[in-house]
N, C-alpha and C positions, 0 to 999 in steps of 0.2 A: 555648138559642136558635134561633129556627126562622127564619127568611128567605127569604120567597116572593121571586123576580126576575124581572121582567118587560120583555120587551124586544123589540123588532119584529125582528131577524133577526141569524144570524151568521156574513153576508156577507161579504167584505174591506172593513176600515173602521178608522180608529182607534180609533174607539167599542168597535168590537165584541174588540178586542183588548185595549184596558182592560177591558174585562167579564172577556173569561178569568182578564188579570191578576187581578184583584179577584175573583173566583173560587175561583182559587188559593188566596189567600192568607187569605182566609176560611174554605176546606176546611181546610187546616191550622192553622186557630187555634179550628177544632172546632166551628165553625156548620154548623148543618143545613141544608143547601139545598134549594130546588126550584127548577128553571130553568123555565121557560114560554116561545114563541117565538112568533112569528105567524107564521114565514116560513119553510121549511127553508133553513137555513143552510151548505151543503156545505164552506166556508172554515174556521172554527173549530166546528164542529160534531166533528170527531175530538180537537178539543183538549181538550175538556168531557165528553166521552164517557173520555178515557183520563183526567180527574179523578174515574171515577166519581160525579160530582154526575147524581141523576134529571131528566130533559131529558123535558120534555112540548111538545108543537106545540098549538097552537090559530089551526088557519088558517081566514081572513077571505076569503068571495066577491067582496066588495065592499071598499069602504075602510070604513064602517060598517056590520060586520054582525052585530045586532041578539044573533044565537047566539053568537058569542065572549063577549059580557056574559055568557050563562048558564054556557057552558063554564070563566069564567075564575072565576066565583059557585063552582060545584061541585069547583074543583079546592084554592081554599083553604078548602073547608071540609073537606073529606078532609086538607090538610094542616096546618090548624090554623096557622095563622103568625103569629109575636107580630109581625114586621116582613113590609108590600111594599115593595118598591124597586123602582123603574120608571128607564128612563133614556132617555125618548123623550116626545113627546107623545103620540103613538098610545095607545101601552101606559101612560100615564099616564090617558091618557081609557078606556078600556077596566078600568081595574085600581080607579079613584076611585069607583065606585057601589057597588063589594066591597068597600073597604076601608071604609067610612061604613056600610054595613050589618052588618057582623063589628065594629065599632069598634075595628079595626087600624089604627096611624099605618103613613102610604103619605108615604114617604120621594120625592121626586121630582130625580132626576138629569139632567135634559134639558137643563139652563143647558150644555154642551157650547162655545160660539159666542160672539160677541159683537154681532149682527145687533140691530140696532134699525130697526123696520118698522111702516107703518100698513096692513100687508096684513089679512084676515080669518084665514089660520096663523097671526102673529105673536099677533093678537090673544088666538085659542084658547089657544094656549101660555099666554101671562100670565094669561089668569084660571084654566088648571090647576092654572098652578103654586100661582095663592093659595089654590087650596083645598087644594093637600096639607098635609098635617103643617109636614112638612120640607121646605127645599131644599139640592141641593148642588149649585155650581157649580166646574168645574175651572180657574177663574181668575175673580178679582176684577173685572172688565170686564165679564167675560160677566153674574155678576152686577149691577155695576150698571147692564148694558144693560137690565134687563129691570124696571128700576125700583124692587127692595126696596131697603131700607134696609141699611146694613153695619152696623149694631147691632143688630138685631133679634134673638132668641136661636133664630128657627129660621131663619137660612139662614146656610149655610156654602162657605166654600171649599177645596177639597182637591185639591190639585194631582194630576196625573196621575205614577201610580209605574213607576219600570219595572225589572223585574227584571234586574240585573246580569249573572245567570246565562247570557242570551240573548246578551251581548259575548262571554263567554269560549269558549261554544259559536262562535260566528261567527270568534273569532281562529284556533284550533282547527283549524278545516275548512278555512282558505286563502282566497284571493279565488273571484272566480267566472269567472274568465278576460277581465273587462274590462279594459282599458288605464288603468295604472297614472293617467298624469295627464287627471284626469277631471273635470265638473261634475254634479253629480247632483239633483237634484228627485225626491222620494217624495210623492205627493199622490194622492186622487183627479180625476178628469178631471171637476168640474163646476163649476159658475158661479161659485163662489165661491170657487174657486182658480184662482189668476190667472196660468196656464199661457203668456198671449200675454207677457204679459212677459218669463217665463223664456227664451223663447225669442226673442222680438226680441234681446235682452243672448246667445244666445247665434247669431244668424245674424252680428249684430255679429261676435262674437270670431271665429268657426269662418274667418272672411276673413284676420283677422290675427296669428293665431295657429296654424298646421296642425299642432303638438302636442296638442292639445285637442282632448276629446269628451264631449259631453254627453247627459247620459242621463233620459231619466225611466224612475219605475215608477209605477204604473197603471194604471187604464182606469174608463171610464166615459160620460159623456152627450158632453159633446166631445171626446174623442180623437181621431177622423178629422178632427172641424175644425181642432183643433191639429196633427195629422200636414199636412196641407193647409198650415199655416202656415210649418211648418218647409221649405217649398219644397225646392230641388234641395240640401239641403247632403250626400245621401247619408250613409254611414255615421258623419259626423262628428256628427248629433242622431241619438241613436236612442230606442226605442222597444221596454221588454222587458215592457210589460203587467203582468198580475198579476202578484208574487210573493210568497211566502212567506217567504223567506231573505232579508231585507232588510239586516240585520246585514251578512253575508256582502257583499251587494253596495255597501255603503256602505265597507268594508273599503277595497275600489277607490279611492276617494272621493278627491279631493285636495280639494273643499270641497262642501260641502251647503246647496243655495237653497233657502226655502219664500217662494214670490211668492205672496200671496193679498191680499184682500181685507179680509177681518174673522178673526179667530181665535182661539181660547182657549188654552188650551195644548196646544201642538202635539206629537202622537209622535213626527212625521218631527224634529224640532227636538232632540227625547229622544235619538231614536237618532244620528243624529249625533253629539250630541257625545258621546255614552255611546262613539262607535267612535273620538273623539278626533277629530275633525273640526273645523276653522272652520264658521262658518254664518252665513250671509247671510239675513235671514227682511226681509219688508215690513214697515217702522214702524207697524202694529198694537196694539191695547189689548193683548191676551191674551200676543201675543210680547215684549214690552215685561217683562213677568215673568219673563220663560226665561233671553233674551238679555240679556246684561253687554253690551254700547256699547263696543268698543274692549278690552274682555277674551277674550270667549268666541266674537266674531265683528261682526259690522256689524248696525245694521236702515239700509232704507236707503226714500228714500220712495215708498210703494204707486204701483205703474204707471209707475214712469222705469226704462226698462229699460238709460238711458244712466246712471244713476248705480247697476243694478245689475252693468252691463258693467263699470263702472271698479272697484269691489270686488273681483268675481272677477280682475281684471287683476290687482291690489294684492297680495293669495293667492298669484296663482301669481308673477308677479316675486319674491315674501319669502316662501318657503318656509318660514324659520327661525320667522318671526313665526306664520305658519300653525300650524307644529308648536304654539306658544305656546297661542295661543288654543285647540288643541285640549285640548292639556292642563289647561286650567283649566277647559274645558267639561266631560270628562269629571269633574273635581271638582266642578265645580257641582252635574251631578247627582247623584252619592254623596253630597254632604253635607245634598241640598234636596230632590229628587224619586224617594226611595228607594220600592221595593213595602212594603215593613215601615210608614213613614209612611203611607201609602193607606192602607193596610190596619187601621191601630190607629186614625187619627184616624174611619175609617168605622163602625169596631163601637164606639168615642165614642158618636159621633150615636145607633147603634142604640140603646145604654144608658138613653143622655138619653130619647129620642123614647119608650121603655119606662117610662120613671117619669114621662113628664109622663102616658102612660093608664095607668098603675097605681099609686095612691099609697102601693101598701102596699111599694114599692121592689123590688130585683131582687137576684140574687147578690152583685156587688160594685158597687163604688161606680165610675165612670169618671174616670177620667185626663183631669180639666178642662183639666189645664196643656196637652194635646196638642190639645185642640180650636182648628181656626181660624177665629175668624168672620172676615166678611168686613173 
C-alpha cells in the first residue's frame, strides 16, 4: 500500500507531533510512504528524516499558488499512491484536484478542534471536508462541530495516540532543573489557547503560595501580550519558549493545566497523563473525551480563573489525591490512547477506502471491529 501524506509544515505543534507519531507507526506496519510538505519545517524535519521516509517540499509564493497544484499532481503521478491523506484545510485544497483526476481516495484529517464559525475560512474547510472521500476527526465533538453525521460510513473518530516510550526516555533523563512544586501549561500562544485565564489564576496564587512556580511552554503570536499580563511576578511565572523535551519538563510538574476555548483531543493533556500528573482543563467539548472528572483531574468552566485557581490549590493541598489522579490518568492513556490503536484504525480506514475505490478488493479484509465511527 502506498500513501501520499500532504501537510502544511513540520513546525512545532500538536498536529505536527501527531503526524510524526502516525508516520512512525505506518512505517513500522510496512506502508510505503511519501510525505509532501508546503513549508520548510526545521522542528520535526529531523524526526521524519530519522524514519527514512521520503520528504518532498512544494513551496508557495502566495497562499493560493496554482503552481503547487501542478507540482503536487506531478509528484502523485510519479509515486502512484493508493491513498492521499491530508491534515489541514490548505493541504486538502491543493490535494483535492489531483485526487479527483487520478481517482485516488482523499482522506481528510483536518478536524483537530471543535470550532463552529460563520467565517469564510470555516465554510471553505467545511466544503473541502464534504468533497473528500473520508473524514477523520480526533474527537467526536470535532466531527459534530463540522456538521457531519455520526452514522455516516465515511466519518470516523481516531483519538490521538501516544508513544509510551517517550515517557520512559523522560523518566531516565531526570528533571529539567525546574523547581519541583510547580504548575505548568504547554500550548501554542495563539488566540484559541486561553493563557490569559491561566496567568490570572497564577497571579492570584503567587501572592498566596510562596513555594509555587508557574511555567508555560510554547511560543506564538500572543506570547508577548501574555508576558505583559504576567506583570511583576518575576521568576514565579516562567516562559520557557519552544521546547522539544516536553515530557522531561512535565516530570517536574505538580499539576498540568490546559486553559482553552475549544479543543479536540489535546496532546498536552495526554502528555500530562502519561507522566502521571493530575490534569485541570477547560470544560470544552474534546477535553470531556479524555479527562475523567474527579478521577484523572478536573474540568473547570472556560475563562473562570477563580475556579482554576481553586482546583490548583486543592491538588497542591492534597498531594495524595493528586498522585492518585496522576496514576489513573496514566492508566487511562495506556488503555485508550495507544499509538498502536491510532495506527491500526488508520490502516483500517485506508483499506476500507481502497475497497470502495476498487471493487476487486485488497489483499486482506479490514478488522472492522477496531474502526471507531463517531
